[in-house]
Residue frames as a rotation matrix with the C-alpha (Angstrom) as fourth column:
MET 1
-0.361 0.228 -0.904 9.15
-0.025 -0.972 -0.236 -11.97
-0.932 -0.063 0.356 26.20
ASP 2
0.520 0.647 0.558 6.87
0.599 0.189 -0.778 -11.31
-0.609 0.739 -0.289 23.25
SER 3
-0.509 -0.605 0.612 8.17
0.860 -0.330 0.389 -9.81
-0.034 0.725 0.688 20.04
LEU 4
-0.751 0.196 -0.630 7.39
-0.050 -0.969 -0.242 -6.14
-0.658 -0.150 0.738 19.42
LEU 5
-0.681 0.472 -0.560 5.32
-0.702 -0.201 0.684 -7.27
0.210 0.859 0.468 16.44
ASP 6
-0.813 0.402 -0.422 3.38
0.420 0.906 0.054 -9.91
0.404 -0.133 -0.905 18.35
THR 7
0.232 0.929 -0.289 1.13
0.915 -0.107 0.390 -8.02
0.331 -0.355 -0.874 20.78
PHE 8
-0.767 -0.326 0.552 0.57
0.116 -0.917 -0.381 -4.49
0.631 -0.228 0.742 22.03
ASN 9
-0.630 0.511 0.584 -1.34
-0.775 -0.374 -0.509 -4.06
-0.041 -0.774 0.632 25.30
GLY 10
-0.487 0.381 0.786 -2.56
-0.184 0.835 -0.518 -7.63
-0.854 -0.397 -0.336 24.95
LEU 11
0.678 0.729 -0.092 -3.88
-0.211 0.073 -0.975 -7.21
-0.704 0.681 0.203 21.40
PRO 12
0.198 -0.620 0.759 -2.27
0.837 0.511 0.198 -8.62
-0.511 0.596 0.620 18.26
VAL 13
-0.353 -0.458 -0.816 -0.27
-0.001 -0.872 0.490 -5.97
-0.936 0.174 0.307 16.40
HIS 14
-0.839 -0.106 0.534 -1.28
0.488 0.287 0.824 -7.22
-0.241 0.952 -0.189 12.95
PRO 15
0.073 0.916 0.393 -4.89
0.981 -0.136 0.135 -5.97
0.177 0.376 -0.909 12.85
LEU 16
0.515 0.055 -0.856 -3.72
0.427 -0.881 0.201 -2.65
-0.743 -0.469 -0.477 14.28
VAL 17
-0.402 -0.825 -0.397 -1.05
-0.029 -0.422 0.906 -2.17
-0.915 0.376 0.146 11.61
VAL 18
-0.583 0.137 0.801 -2.93
0.768 0.413 0.489 -3.39
-0.264 0.900 -0.346 8.55
HIS 19
0.524 0.844 -0.114 -5.30
0.768 -0.526 -0.365 -0.46
-0.368 0.104 -0.924 8.77
SER 20
0.204 -0.527 -0.825 -2.44
-0.197 -0.848 0.493 1.93
-0.959 0.062 -0.277 8.08
VAL 21
-0.818 -0.498 0.286 -1.64
0.128 0.328 0.936 0.00
-0.560 0.803 -0.205 4.90
VAL 22
-0.232 0.837 0.496 -5.29
0.954 0.295 -0.051 -0.11
-0.189 0.462 -0.867 3.85
VAL 23
0.718 0.467 -0.517 -5.47
0.413 -0.883 -0.223 3.67
-0.560 -0.053 -0.827 4.20
LEU 24
0.145 -0.765 -0.628 -2.00
-0.235 -0.643 0.729 4.77
-0.961 0.041 -0.273 3.06
LEU 25
-0.687 -0.509 0.519 -1.45
0.340 0.406 0.848 2.78
-0.642 0.759 -0.106 -0.12
PRO 26
0.033 0.732 0.680 -4.78
0.999 -0.021 -0.027 3.74
-0.005 0.681 -0.733 -1.77
LEU 27
0.763 0.194 -0.617 -4.34
0.303 -0.950 0.076 7.34
-0.571 -0.245 -0.783 -0.59
VAL 28
-0.221 -0.924 -0.313 -0.89
-0.142 -0.287 0.947 7.47
-0.965 0.254 -0.068 -2.17
ALA 29
-0.561 0.056 0.826 -2.34
0.736 0.490 0.467 5.92
-0.379 0.870 -0.317 -5.33
VAL 30
0.546 0.819 0.177 -5.01
0.828 -0.493 -0.268 8.61
-0.132 0.293 -0.947 -5.61
LEU 31
0.642 -0.370 -0.672 -2.47
-0.079 -0.903 0.422 11.36
-0.762 -0.218 -0.609 -4.96
ALA 32
-0.464 -0.841 0.278 -0.09
0.174 0.221 0.960 9.81
-0.869 0.493 0.044 -7.52
VAL 33
-0.122 0.514 0.849 -2.82
0.987 0.151 0.051 9.93
-0.102 0.845 -0.525 -10.17
LEU 34
0.863 0.407 -0.300 -3.35
0.409 -0.911 -0.059 13.60
-0.297 -0.071 -0.952 -9.29
MET 35
0.095 -0.919 -0.382 0.39
-0.091 -0.390 0.916 14.13
-0.991 -0.052 -0.121 -9.76
VAL 36
-0.593 -0.289 0.752 0.16
0.635 0.406 0.657 12.65
-0.495 0.867 -0.058 -13.25
ILE 37
0.272 0.825 0.495 -2.90
0.962 -0.250 -0.112 14.71
0.032 0.506 -0.862 -14.14
ASN 38
0.957 0.157 0.243 -1.68
0.136 -0.986 0.101 18.03
0.256 -0.063 -0.965 -12.75
SER 39
0.163 -0.986 -0.025 2.00
0.633 0.124 -0.764 19.00
0.756 0.109 0.645 -12.99
ARG 40
-0.146 -0.190 0.971 1.56
-0.478 -0.846 -0.237 21.87
0.866 -0.498 0.033 -10.51
PHE 41
0.809 0.444 0.384 0.14
-0.562 0.395 0.727 19.43
0.172 -0.804 0.569 -7.96
SER 42
0.768 -0.572 -0.287 3.13
0.509 0.818 -0.267 17.17
0.388 0.059 0.920 -8.64
ARG 43
-0.146 -0.881 0.450 5.64
0.285 -0.473 -0.834 19.95
0.948 0.007 0.320 -8.03
ARG 44
-0.059 0.189 0.980 3.91
-0.713 -0.695 0.091 21.27
0.699 -0.693 0.176 -4.95
PHE 45
0.494 0.420 0.761 2.85
-0.856 0.387 0.343 18.07
-0.151 -0.821 0.550 -3.19
GLY 46
0.552 -0.320 -0.770 5.15
-0.339 0.758 -0.558 15.48
0.762 0.569 0.310 -4.79
PRO 47
-0.551 -0.830 0.088 7.55
-0.423 0.187 -0.887 15.35
0.719 -0.526 -0.454 -1.82
ILE 48
-0.346 0.512 0.786 4.65
-0.890 0.088 -0.448 14.68
-0.298 -0.855 0.425 0.55
VAL 49
0.713 0.636 -0.296 3.21
-0.701 0.663 -0.264 11.96
0.028 0.396 0.918 -1.71
VAL 50
0.187 -0.741 -0.645 6.63
-0.287 0.586 -0.758 10.31
0.940 0.326 -0.103 -2.01
ALA 51
-0.712 -0.436 0.550 7.13
-0.619 0.020 -0.785 10.46
0.331 -0.900 -0.285 1.77
LEU 52
0.109 0.839 0.533 3.69
-0.902 0.309 -0.302 8.90
-0.418 -0.448 0.790 2.33
GLY 53
0.707 0.099 -0.700 4.57
-0.530 0.729 -0.433 6.22
0.468 0.677 0.568 -0.22
PHE 54
-0.346 -0.912 -0.221 7.76
-0.369 0.348 -0.862 5.41
0.863 -0.217 -0.457 1.68
ILE 55
-0.606 0.211 0.767 5.82
-0.779 0.041 -0.626 5.19
-0.164 -0.977 0.140 4.94
ALA 56
0.505 0.859 -0.080 3.25
-0.848 0.477 -0.231 2.93
-0.160 0.184 0.970 3.25
VAL 57
0.297 -0.490 -0.820 6.00
-0.362 0.737 -0.571 0.54
0.884 0.466 0.042 2.15
GLY 58
-0.758 -0.602 0.253 7.31
-0.421 0.154 -0.894 0.44
0.499 -0.784 -0.370 5.71
ALA 59
-0.227 0.772 0.593 3.81
-0.904 0.060 -0.424 -0.16
-0.363 -0.633 0.684 7.04
SER 60
0.651 0.473 -0.593 3.32
-0.690 0.695 -0.204 -3.03
0.316 0.542 0.779 4.60
LEU 61
-0.217 -0.809 -0.546 6.55
-0.243 0.587 -0.772 -4.62
0.945 -0.035 -0.324 5.83
VAL 62
-0.818 -0.024 0.574 5.46
-0.574 -0.013 -0.819 -4.26
0.027 -1.000 -0.003 9.46
ALA 63
0.223 0.969 0.103 2.04
-0.949 0.240 -0.204 -5.71
-0.223 -0.052 0.973 8.57
LYS 64
0.442 -0.125 -0.888 3.69
-0.463 0.817 -0.345 -8.70
0.769 0.563 0.303 6.91
GLU 65
-0.597 -0.771 -0.220 6.04
-0.165 0.386 -0.908 -9.35
0.785 -0.506 -0.358 9.83
SER 66
-0.644 0.437 0.628 3.29
-0.733 -0.117 -0.670 -8.89
-0.220 -0.892 0.396 12.43
GLY 67
0.453 0.800 -0.393 1.13
-0.880 0.473 -0.051 -11.26
0.145 0.369 0.918 10.39
GLU 68
0.027 -0.531 -0.847 3.85
-0.214 0.824 -0.524 -13.87
0.976 0.195 -0.092 10.62
GLN 69
-0.902 -0.287 0.324 3.91
-0.347 0.034 -0.937 -13.40
0.258 -0.957 -0.130 14.40
LEU 70
-0.156 0.940 0.305 0.13
-0.943 -0.051 -0.328 -13.79
-0.293 -0.339 0.894 14.50
LEU 71
0.305 0.234 -0.923 0.41
-0.672 0.740 -0.035 -17.03
0.675 0.630 0.383 12.49
ARG 72
-0.732 -0.612 -0.301 2.15
-0.181 0.600 -0.780 -18.56
0.657 -0.516 -0.550 15.49
ARG 73
-0.846 0.458 0.273 -1.09
-0.329 -0.045 -0.943 -18.11
-0.420 -0.888 0.189 17.44
VAL 74
0.197 0.975 0.101 -3.90
-0.295 0.157 -0.942 -18.55
-0.935 0.156 0.319 14.88
GLU 75
-0.310 -0.214 0.926 -4.43
0.728 0.573 0.377 -20.09
-0.611 0.791 -0.022 11.47
ALA 76
-0.037 0.316 -0.948 -4.86
-0.504 -0.825 -0.255 -18.09
-0.863 0.469 0.190 8.29
SER 77
0.860 0.397 0.321 -5.83
0.077 0.520 -0.851 -19.01
-0.504 0.756 0.417 4.77
PRO 78
-0.023 -0.908 0.419 -2.94
0.747 0.262 0.610 -19.88
-0.664 0.327 0.672 2.47
ASN 79
0.255 0.209 0.944 -4.33
0.870 -0.476 -0.130 -17.33
0.422 0.854 -0.303 0.01
HIS 80
0.981 0.137 0.141 -4.09
0.058 -0.888 0.456 -14.52
0.188 -0.439 -0.879 2.57
ILE 81
0.521 -0.853 -0.037 -0.57
0.218 0.091 0.972 -15.55
-0.825 -0.514 0.233 3.53
GLU 82
-0.105 -0.559 0.823 0.58
0.949 0.192 0.252 -15.59
-0.299 0.807 0.510 -0.10
LEU 83
0.473 0.363 0.803 -1.07
0.640 -0.768 -0.030 -12.26
0.606 0.528 -0.595 -0.91
GLY 84
0.995 -0.080 -0.064 0.29
-0.002 -0.643 0.766 -10.71
-0.102 -0.762 -0.640 2.27
ASP 85
0.265 -0.954 0.141 3.82
0.534 0.267 0.802 -11.93
-0.803 -0.137 0.580 1.52
ARG 86
-0.101 -0.258 0.961 3.63
0.993 -0.085 0.081 -10.38
0.061 0.962 0.265 -1.94
LEU 87
0.785 0.597 0.164 2.28
0.596 -0.801 0.064 -6.95
0.170 0.048 -0.984 -0.92
PRO 88
0.593 -0.585 -0.554 5.50
0.073 -0.645 0.760 -5.40
-0.802 -0.491 -0.340 0.50
VAL 89
-0.439 -0.748 0.498 7.37
0.581 0.187 0.792 -6.34
-0.686 0.637 0.352 -2.68
LEU 90
-0.041 0.520 0.853 4.67
0.959 -0.220 0.180 -4.86
0.282 0.825 -0.490 -4.89
ALA 91
0.890 0.333 -0.310 4.45
0.429 -0.842 0.327 -1.77
-0.152 -0.425 -0.892 -2.65
GLY 92
0.133 -0.935 -0.330 8.22
0.234 -0.294 0.927 -1.35
-0.963 -0.200 0.180 -2.99
ILE 93
-0.554 -0.265 0.789 8.07
0.801 0.087 0.592 -1.58
-0.226 0.960 0.164 -6.78
TYR 94
0.448 0.803 0.393 5.15
0.841 -0.527 0.118 0.86
0.302 0.278 -0.912 -6.78
PHE 95
0.728 -0.234 -0.644 7.16
0.290 -0.747 0.599 3.27
-0.621 -0.623 -0.476 -4.63
LEU 96
-0.353 -0.931 0.090 10.09
0.442 -0.081 0.893 3.11
-0.825 0.355 0.440 -7.07
ILE 97
-0.274 0.358 0.893 7.77
0.930 -0.136 0.340 3.97
0.243 0.924 -0.296 -9.99
LEU 98
0.784 0.610 -0.116 6.31
0.612 -0.727 0.310 6.86
0.105 -0.314 -0.944 -7.98
LEU 99
0.415 -0.720 -0.557 9.74
0.261 -0.492 0.831 8.12
-0.872 -0.490 -0.016 -6.96
GLY 100
-0.528 -0.633 0.567 11.04
0.693 0.065 0.718 7.86
-0.491 0.772 0.404 -10.52
PHE 101
0.147 0.670 0.727 8.08
0.902 -0.392 0.179 9.77
0.405 0.630 -0.663 -11.89
TRP 102
0.891 0.241 -0.385 8.43
0.413 -0.785 0.462 12.51
-0.191 -0.571 -0.799 -9.29
LEU 103
0.077 -0.952 -0.297 12.19
0.351 -0.253 0.902 12.88
-0.933 -0.173 0.314 -9.79
LEU 104
-0.605 -0.278 0.746 11.80
0.782 -0.032 0.622 13.15
-0.149 0.960 0.237 -13.57
ASP 105
0.283 0.844 0.455 8.72
0.870 -0.426 0.248 15.36
0.403 0.326 -0.855 -13.41
ARG 106
0.727 0.004 -0.687 10.22
0.468 -0.734 0.492 17.89
-0.502 -0.679 -0.535 -11.03
GLY 107
-0.356 -0.932 -0.063 13.01
0.488 -0.244 0.838 18.52
-0.797 0.268 0.542 -13.53
VAL 108
-0.269 0.353 0.896 10.56
0.920 -0.182 0.348 19.79
0.286 0.918 -0.276 -16.15
PRO 109
-0.993 -0.085 -0.088 10.23
0.107 -0.951 -0.289 23.60
-0.059 -0.297 0.953 -16.02
GLY 110
-0.423 0.894 -0.151 6.74
0.354 0.010 -0.935 24.83
-0.834 -0.448 -0.320 -15.17
ASN 111
0.093 0.466 -0.880 6.30
-0.606 -0.675 -0.422 26.59
-0.790 0.572 0.219 -18.49
ARG 112
-0.595 -0.350 -0.723 7.04
-0.793 0.400 0.459 23.47
0.129 0.847 -0.516 -20.57
ARG 113
0.618 0.749 -0.239 5.10
-0.729 0.660 0.182 20.36
0.294 0.062 0.954 -21.46
ARG 114
0.325 -0.467 0.822 6.26
-0.482 0.666 0.569 17.09
-0.813 -0.582 -0.009 -20.00
PRO 115
-0.491 -0.547 -0.678 8.50
-0.870 0.262 0.418 15.08
-0.051 0.795 -0.605 -22.34
ALA 116
0.240 0.628 -0.740 7.12
-0.705 0.637 0.312 11.85
0.668 0.446 0.596 -23.81
PHE 117
-0.391 -0.440 -0.808 9.16
0.153 0.835 -0.529 9.60
0.907 -0.331 -0.259 -21.49
VAL 118
-0.974 0.131 0.187 7.69
-0.217 -0.285 -0.934 11.37
-0.069 -0.950 0.306 -18.43
MET 119
-0.136 0.978 -0.157 4.18
-0.991 -0.133 0.032 11.01
0.011 0.160 0.987 -19.90
ILE 120
0.099 0.115 -0.988 4.79
-0.359 0.930 0.072 7.30
0.928 0.348 0.133 -20.50
LEU 121
-0.802 -0.416 -0.429 6.08
0.252 0.415 -0.874 6.83
0.541 -0.809 -0.228 -16.95
GLY 122
-0.733 0.623 0.275 2.99
-0.657 -0.543 -0.523 8.74
-0.177 -0.564 0.807 -15.77
ALA 123
0.177 0.804 -0.568 0.76
-0.852 0.414 0.320 6.27
0.493 0.428 0.758 -17.61
VAL 124
-0.244 -0.354 -0.903 2.68
0.121 0.913 -0.391 3.40
0.962 -0.205 -0.180 -16.01
LEU 125
-0.986 -0.137 0.091 2.19
-0.058 -0.230 -0.971 5.07
0.154 -0.963 0.219 -12.61
VAL 126
-0.281 0.955 0.097 -1.57
-0.960 -0.280 -0.022 5.37
0.006 -0.100 0.995 -13.16
ILE 127
0.301 0.348 -0.888 -1.80
-0.450 0.873 0.190 1.68
0.841 0.342 0.419 -14.11
ALA 128
-0.553 -0.590 -0.588 0.38
0.274 0.538 -0.798 0.73
0.787 -0.602 -0.136 -11.14
SER 129
-0.833 0.311 0.458 -1.86
-0.550 -0.554 -0.625 2.85
0.059 -0.772 0.632 -8.87
VAL 130
0.231 0.950 -0.211 -4.92
-0.917 0.285 0.278 0.86
0.324 0.129 0.937 -9.94
LEU 131
0.217 -0.200 -0.955 -3.06
-0.077 0.972 -0.221 -2.43
0.973 0.121 0.196 -9.54
ILE 132
-0.831 -0.548 -0.090 -1.74
0.053 0.083 -0.995 -1.62
0.553 -0.832 -0.039 -6.06
CYS 133
-0.465 0.755 0.462 -5.26
-0.884 -0.374 -0.280 -0.69
-0.038 -0.539 0.841 -4.94
LEU 134
0.465 0.628 -0.624 -6.55
-0.668 0.712 0.219 -4.01
0.582 0.315 0.750 -6.27
GLN 135
-0.218 -0.638 -0.739 -3.76
0.149 0.726 -0.671 -5.84
0.965 -0.256 -0.063 -4.45
VAL 136
-0.910 -0.059 0.411 -4.54
-0.367 -0.349 -0.862 -4.05
0.194 -0.935 0.296 -1.16
TYR 137
0.027 0.995 0.095 -8.20
-0.995 0.018 0.096 -4.97
0.093 -0.097 0.991 -1.62
ALA 138
0.372 0.106 -0.922 -7.36
-0.336 0.941 -0.027 -8.62
0.865 0.320 0.386 -2.31
VAL 139
-0.640 -0.666 -0.384 -5.11
0.166 0.368 -0.915 -8.93
0.750 -0.649 -0.125 0.74
GLY 140
-0.827 0.332 0.454 -7.55
-0.562 -0.493 -0.664 -7.13
0.004 -0.804 0.594 3.01
HIS 141
0.172 0.957 -0.232 -10.57
-0.941 0.230 0.250 -9.02
0.293 0.176 0.940 1.75
SER 142
0.155 -0.147 -0.977 -8.92
-0.071 0.985 -0.160 -12.40
0.985 0.094 0.142 2.16
GLY 143
-0.859 -0.496 -0.129 -7.85
0.116 0.056 -0.992 -11.51
0.499 -0.867 0.010 5.71
ALA 144
-0.602 0.709 0.366 -11.25
-0.792 -0.477 -0.380 -10.15
-0.096 -0.519 0.849 6.69
GLU 145
0.271 0.690 -0.672 -12.94
-0.730 0.602 0.324 -13.16
0.627 0.403 0.666 5.13
GLY 146
-0.282 -0.484 -0.828 -10.74
0.146 0.832 -0.535 -15.46
0.948 -0.271 -0.164 7.18
VAL 147
-0.994 -0.102 0.030 -11.69
-0.006 -0.232 -0.973 -13.67
0.107 -0.967 0.230 10.39
TRP 148
-0.647 0.763 0.010 -15.32
-0.635 -0.531 -0.560 -12.74
-0.422 -0.369 0.828 9.86
LEU 149
-0.413 0.543 -0.732 -16.90
-0.691 0.337 0.640 -15.25
0.594 0.769 0.236 7.45
GLN 150
-0.533 0.175 -0.828 -17.21
0.385 0.922 -0.052 -18.03
0.754 -0.346 -0.558 9.98
ILE 151
-0.900 0.201 -0.386 -18.34
0.299 -0.359 -0.884 -15.66
-0.316 -0.911 0.263 12.74
LEU 152
-0.617 0.677 -0.403 -21.02
-0.718 -0.693 -0.064 -14.03
-0.322 0.250 0.913 10.60
SER 153
-0.520 0.434 -0.736 -22.28
-0.407 0.631 0.660 -17.32
0.751 0.643 -0.152 9.17
GLY 154
-0.673 0.242 -0.699 -23.34
0.632 0.680 -0.373 -18.32
0.385 -0.693 -0.610 12.69
THR 155
-0.783 0.415 -0.463 -25.46
0.075 -0.676 -0.733 -15.22
-0.617 -0.609 0.498 13.21
SER 156
-0.140 0.793 0.593 -28.89
0.984 0.179 -0.006 -14.39
-0.111 0.583 -0.805 11.93
GLN 157
-0.834 -0.145 0.532 -30.05
0.315 -0.917 0.245 -11.12
0.452 0.372 0.811 10.41
């Protein structure tokens, strides 16, 4: 019997799952930057952004595990494997920064300015948002390159 993360209806699970990561992590990053910029947005939509971040971490873990199942059937570039192995860890760290910012920020009354330590954590969150988007791009690009480069090089325009 095949693993749940190997195939679904005869198709590999990995390319199906990676699209959720490619959408969710950058979406969470954009929403996190909005949280830093606008405290009312943070208070109102912070729980949703944090929940999406948690789901994105889970999706990155499923993508990694399904990728390992797919490796039993096809080859992949060592670069893609290394980047893919690293993404769930980085997504988890990113989630912890996001969660920490939200927990601290929601404790600030609406009529007060954010304390310096919340502003600093917000700056760290913005930087981490850019970095996680770059990491998602690197993983996705290396995977797509491994699949499509050879196929497209044999076609003419």
